[in-house]
N, CA and C atoms as an extended XYZ file, in Angstrom:
261
Properties=species:S:1:pos:R:3:atomname:S:1:resname:S:1:resid:I:1 pbc="F F F"
N       -49.749       73.502     -155.733 N   UNK     1
C       -50.132       72.646     -153.772 CA  UNK     1
C       -51.599       72.649     -153.587 C   UNK     1
N       -52.017       71.580     -152.631 N   UNK     2
C       -54.169       71.156     -152.603 CA  UNK     2
C       -54.263       72.323     -151.664 C   UNK     2
N       -55.743       73.242     -151.958 N   UNK     3
C       -55.777       74.331     -150.944 CA  UNK     3
C       -56.065       73.989     -149.771 C   UNK     3
N       -56.158       72.910     -149.261 N   UNK     4
C       -56.245       72.701     -147.813 CA  UNK     4
C       -54.760       72.192     -147.113 C   UNK     4
N       -54.068       72.063     -147.889 N   UNK     5
C       -52.581       72.003     -147.874 CA  UNK     5
C       -52.193       73.937     -147.683 C   UNK     5
N       -52.078       74.113     -148.259 N   UNK     6
C       -51.597       75.719     -148.314 CA  UNK     6
C       -52.406       76.833     -147.150 C   UNK     6
N       -53.517       76.161     -147.120 N   UNK     7
C       -54.387       77.044     -145.490 CA  UNK     7
C       -53.615       76.497     -144.973 C   UNK     7
N       -53.801       75.290     -144.163 N   UNK     8
C       -53.268       75.111     -143.228 CA  UNK     8
C       -51.451       75.367     -142.816 C   UNK     8
N       -50.611       75.277     -143.609 N   UNK     9
C       -49.263       75.873     -143.830 CA  UNK     9
C       -48.847       77.204     -143.640 C   UNK     9
N       -50.282       77.532     -143.919 N   UNK    10
C       -50.208       79.328     -143.733 CA  UNK    10
C       -50.441       79.791     -142.041 C   UNK    10
N       -51.463       78.996     -141.762 N   UNK    11
C       -51.965       78.851     -140.293 CA  UNK    11
C       -50.634       78.214     -139.451 C   UNK    11
N       -49.888       77.234     -140.066 N   UNK    12
C       -48.319       76.775     -139.101 CA  UNK    12
C       -47.267       77.558     -139.416 C   UNK    12
N       -47.457       78.464     -139.953 N   UNK    13
C       -46.350       79.127     -140.266 CA  UNK    13
C       -45.071       78.678     -141.413 C   UNK    13
N       -45.346       77.450     -142.210 N   UNK    14
C       -44.895       77.166     -143.224 CA  UNK    14
C       -45.182       77.236     -144.573 C   UNK    14
N       -43.939       76.649     -145.645 N   UNK    15
C       -44.064       76.353     -146.928 CA  UNK    15
C       -45.298       75.037     -146.607 C   UNK    15
N       -45.918       74.892     -148.124 N   UNK    16
C       -46.684       73.715     -148.453 CA  UNK    16
C       -45.927       72.251     -148.433 C   UNK    16
N       -44.758       72.279     -148.434 N   UNK    17
C       -43.898       71.993     -149.142 CA  UNK    17
C       -43.547       71.424     -147.813 C   UNK    17
N       -42.938       71.825     -146.609 N   UNK    18
C       -42.689       71.181     -145.652 CA  UNK    18
C       -43.890       70.815     -144.615 C   UNK    18
N       -44.937       71.109     -144.800 N   UNK    19
C       -46.186       70.290     -144.536 CA  UNK    19
C       -46.550       69.186     -144.873 C   UNK    19
N       -46.558       69.258     -146.155 N   UNK    20
C       -46.151       67.878     -146.875 CA  UNK    20
C       -45.637       66.838     -146.244 C   UNK    20
N       -44.377       67.314     -146.345 N   UNK    21
C       -42.967       66.491     -145.382 CA  UNK    21
C       -43.905       65.442     -144.113 C   UNK    21
N       -44.072       67.226     -143.323 N   UNK    22
C       -44.175       66.875     -142.104 CA  UNK    22
C       -45.696       65.644     -142.126 C   UNK    22
N       -46.116       65.968     -143.047 N   UNK    23
C       -47.787       64.592     -142.752 CA  UNK    23
C       -47.331       63.400     -142.907 C   UNK    23
N       -46.156       62.655     -143.694 N   UNK    24
C       -45.670       62.158     -143.620 CA  UNK    24
C       -44.810       61.647     -142.659 C   UNK    24
N       -43.909       62.291     -141.982 N   UNK    25
C       -43.157       61.875     -141.075 CA  UNK    25
C       -44.293       61.688     -140.080 C   UNK    25
N       -44.953       62.061     -139.920 N   UNK    26
C       -45.541       62.435     -138.530 CA  UNK    26
C       -46.873       61.052     -138.667 C   UNK    26
N       -46.597       59.829     -139.255 N   UNK    27
C       -47.358       58.772     -139.357 CA  UNK    27
C       -46.629       58.348     -138.070 C   UNK    27
N       -47.499       57.035     -137.153 N   UNK    28
C       -47.098       56.116     -136.655 CA  UNK    28
C       -46.453       55.217     -137.015 C   UNK    28
N       -46.174       54.992     -138.163 N   UNK    29
C       -45.229       54.206     -139.108 CA  UNK    29
C       -43.700       54.768     -139.518 C   UNK    29
N       -42.872       54.102     -139.798 N   UNK    30
C       -41.427       55.064     -139.471 CA  UNK    30
C       -41.679       54.949     -141.139 C   UNK    30
N       -41.493       55.702     -142.156 N   UNK    31
C       -41.381       56.332     -143.423 CA  UNK    31
C       -40.464       56.418     -143.678 C   UNK    31
N       -40.215       56.469     -144.707 N   UNK    32
C       -38.921       56.775     -145.849 CA  UNK    32
C       -39.105       57.778     -146.354 C   UNK    32
N       -38.707       59.050     -146.184 N   UNK    33
C       -38.863       60.392     -146.986 CA  UNK    33
C       -38.047       60.727     -147.911 C   UNK    33
N       -38.140       61.007     -149.232 N   UNK    34
C       -37.537       61.201     -150.397 CA  UNK    34
C       -38.327       62.526     -150.751 C   UNK    34
N       -37.018       63.568     -151.072 N   UNK    35
C       -37.804       65.292     -151.236 CA  UNK    35
C       -36.930       65.809     -152.236 C   UNK    35
N       -37.748       66.363     -153.076 N   UNK    36
C       -37.194       66.693     -154.749 CA  UNK    36
C       -36.553       68.166     -154.494 C   UNK    36
N       -35.867       68.603     -153.207 N   UNK    37
C       -35.333       69.755     -153.249 CA  UNK    37
C       -33.778       69.886     -154.272 C   UNK    37
N       -33.936       70.973     -154.768 N   UNK    38
C       -32.705       71.202     -156.164 CA  UNK    38
C       -32.151       72.537     -155.278 C   UNK    38
N       -32.725       73.627     -154.509 N   UNK    39
C       -31.962       74.600     -154.458 CA  UNK    39
C       -31.354       74.924     -153.041 C   UNK    39
N       -30.875       75.484     -152.396 N   UNK    40
C       -30.336       75.629     -150.833 CA  UNK    40
C       -31.784       75.880     -150.248 C   UNK    40
N       -32.895       76.929     -151.163 N   UNK    41
C       -33.959       77.003     -150.301 CA  UNK    41
C       -34.730       76.206     -150.051 C   UNK    41
N       -35.232       75.620     -150.931 N   UNK    42
C       -35.967       74.713     -151.124 CA  UNK    42
C       -35.354       73.147     -149.943 C   UNK    42
N       -33.840       73.751     -149.674 N   UNK    43
C       -33.385       72.548     -148.667 CA  UNK    43
C       -34.016       72.497     -147.688 C   UNK    43
N       -34.132       74.183     -147.224 N   UNK    44
C       -33.998       74.403     -146.133 CA  UNK    44
C       -35.480       74.963     -145.944 C   UNK    44
N       -35.972       74.861     -146.410 N   UNK    45
C       -37.788       75.112     -146.560 CA  UNK    45
C       -38.294       73.538     -146.344 C   UNK    45
N       -37.816       72.356     -146.636 N   UNK    46
C       -37.808       71.578     -146.404 CA  UNK    46
C       -37.761       70.837     -144.990 C   UNK    46
N       -36.528       71.051     -144.688 N   UNK    47
C       -36.616       70.726     -143.537 CA  UNK    47
C       -36.958       71.413     -142.286 C   UNK    47
N       -37.914       72.741     -142.565 N   UNK    48
C       -38.995       72.829     -141.739 CA  UNK    48
C       -39.849       71.757     -141.520 C   UNK    48
N       -40.146       70.524     -142.256 N   UNK    49
C       -40.905       69.156     -141.880 CA  UNK    49
C       -40.211       68.623     -140.598 C   UNK    49
N       -39.372       68.879     -140.138 N   UNK    50
C       -39.140       68.226     -138.655 CA  UNK    50
C       -39.734       69.007     -137.439 C   UNK    50
N       -39.919       70.121     -137.344 N   UNK    51
C       -40.538       70.959     -136.404 CA  UNK    51
C       -42.082       71.097     -136.477 C   UNK    51
N       -42.519       70.635     -137.961 N   UNK    52
C       -44.613       70.540     -138.093 CA  UNK    52
C       -44.490       69.777     -137.764 C   UNK    52
N       -43.680       68.463     -137.878 N   UNK    53
C       -43.768       66.821     -137.924 CA  UNK    53
C       -44.066       67.296     -136.094 C   UNK    53
N       -43.445       67.806     -135.126 N   UNK    54
C       -43.425       67.667     -134.092 CA  UNK    54
C       -45.147       68.588     -133.681 C   UNK    54
N       -45.297       69.501     -134.656 N   UNK    55
C       -46.504       69.738     -133.923 CA  UNK    55
C       -47.640       68.890     -134.400 C   UNK    55
N       -47.473       68.748     -135.377 N   UNK    56
C       -48.452       67.336     -136.285 CA  UNK    56
C       -48.954       66.261     -134.911 C   UNK    56
N       -47.828       66.218     -134.612 N   UNK    57
C       -47.881       64.588     -133.620 CA  UNK    57
C       -48.627       65.309     -132.220 C   UNK    57
N       -48.642       66.643     -132.053 N   UNK    58
C       -48.992       67.358     -130.830 CA  UNK    58
C       -50.555       67.754     -130.892 C   UNK    58
N       -51.045       67.717     -132.803 N   UNK    59
C       -52.198       67.944     -132.898 CA  UNK    59
C       -52.816       66.875     -134.179 C   UNK    59
N       -53.216       65.713     -133.482 N   UNK    60
C       -53.603       64.904     -134.118 CA  UNK    60
C       -54.939       64.621     -134.955 C   UNK    60
N       -55.852       65.723     -134.569 N   UNK    61
C       -56.661       66.091     -135.321 CA  UNK    61
C       -56.263       67.118     -136.338 C   UNK    61
N       -55.633       67.936     -136.761 N   UNK    62
C       -54.868       68.539     -137.627 CA  UNK    62
C       -54.421       67.677     -137.973 C   UNK    62
N       -54.041       66.624     -137.784 N   UNK    63
C       -52.845       65.667     -138.994 CA  UNK    63
C       -54.176       64.932     -139.473 C   UNK    63
N       -55.019       64.678     -139.454 N   UNK    64
C       -56.033       63.869     -139.138 CA  UNK    64
C       -57.033       64.373     -140.626 C   UNK    64
N       -57.277       65.685     -140.036 N   UNK    65
C       -57.979       66.429     -141.235 CA  UNK    65
C       -57.251       66.971     -142.384 C   UNK    65
N       -56.130       67.003     -142.207 N   UNK    66
C       -55.123       66.933     -143.345 CA  UNK    66
C       -55.121       66.128     -144.521 C   UNK    66
N       -55.261       64.736     -143.650 N   UNK    67
C       -54.771       63.586     -144.576 CA  UNK    67
C       -55.895       63.259     -145.168 C   UNK    67
N       -57.292       63.378     -144.330 N   UNK    68
C       -58.621       63.485     -145.236 CA  UNK    68
C       -58.405       64.226     -146.614 C   UNK    68
N       -58.244       65.503     -146.132 N   UNK    69
C       -58.682       66.346     -147.251 CA  UNK    69
C       -57.672       66.498     -148.169 C   UNK    69
N       -56.953       66.352     -148.279 N   UNK    70
C       -55.632       65.881     -149.063 CA  UNK    70
C       -56.254       64.228     -149.909 C   UNK    70
N       -56.458       63.415     -149.543 N   UNK    71
C       -56.312       62.256     -150.297 CA  UNK    71
C       -56.562       61.951     -151.655 C   UNK    71
N       -55.883       61.036     -152.411 N   UNK    72
C       -56.123       61.166     -153.860 CA  UNK    72
C       -56.475       60.054     -154.553 C   UNK    72
N       -56.921       59.339     -155.241 N   UNK    73
C       -57.201       58.070     -155.390 CA  UNK    73
C       -55.888       58.012     -156.212 C   UNK    73
N       -55.129       56.744     -156.197 N   UNK    74
C       -54.072       56.364     -156.744 CA  UNK    74
C       -54.107       56.579     -158.776 C   UNK    74
N       -54.930       55.815     -159.009 N   UNK    75
C       -55.451       56.248     -160.590 CA  UNK    75
C       -55.532       57.908     -161.240 C   UNK    75
N       -55.851       58.225     -159.917 N   UNK    76
C       -56.440       59.932     -160.402 CA  UNK    76
C       -54.723       60.619     -160.670 C   UNK    76
N       -54.049       60.050     -159.413 N   UNK    77
C       -52.566       60.522     -159.565 CA  UNK    77
C       -52.011       60.483     -160.749 C   UNK    77
N       -51.763       59.311     -160.891 N   UNK    78
C       -50.869       59.071     -161.665 CA  UNK    78
C       -51.484       59.063     -163.308 C   UNK    78
N       -52.593       59.461     -163.390 N   UNK    79
C       -53.169       59.981     -164.817 CA  UNK    79
C       -52.857       61.504     -164.638 C   UNK    79
N       -52.796       62.095     -163.823 N   UNK    80
C       -52.018       63.368     -163.413 CA  UNK    80
C       -50.917       64.115     -164.270 C   UNK    80
N       -50.141       62.867     -162.939 N   UNK    81
C       -48.887       62.636     -163.264 CA  UNK    81
C       -48.231       62.222     -164.365 C   UNK    81
N       -49.202       61.954     -165.485 N   UNK    82
C       -48.818       61.210     -166.850 CA  UNK    82
C       -49.033       62.753     -168.000 C   UNK    82
N       -49.641       63.367     -167.837 N   UNK    83
C       -50.065       64.436     -168.454 CA  UNK    83
C       -49.194       65.620     -168.455 C   UNK    83
N       -48.251       65.626     -166.898 N   UNK    84
C       -47.260       66.666     -166.952 CA  UNK    84
C       -46.391       66.835     -168.468 C   UNK    84
N       -46.398       67.827     -168.953 N   UNK    85
C       -45.436       68.208     -169.602 CA  UNK    85
C       -43.991       67.313     -169.830 C   UNK    85
N       -43.191       67.200     -168.588 N   UNK    86
C       -41.899       66.861     -168.517 CA  UNK    86
C       -41.613       64.893     -168.648 C   UNK    86
N       -43.045       64.737     -168.675 N   UNK    87
C       -43.128       63.154     -169.030 CA  UNK    87
C       -42.993       63.042     -170.251 C   UNK    87
């Protein structure tokens, strides 16, 4: 996970997965979020995004900071994804 995401997740008392999902859910549009949880523990952690989303909506500066710090160009993202061993 991105270092900024990990740092803010610790401050908010949640996992980086929940924070990443919450950042998407807190956007002003109505996103459709797909999560990749496969274990009950991952599902429980991902569901924490609902509460974190409300906290981010109450702290728009934090949300803006996170979104700016973790932004990645699409070309670099797909290049990194293509290099993963499971591809």
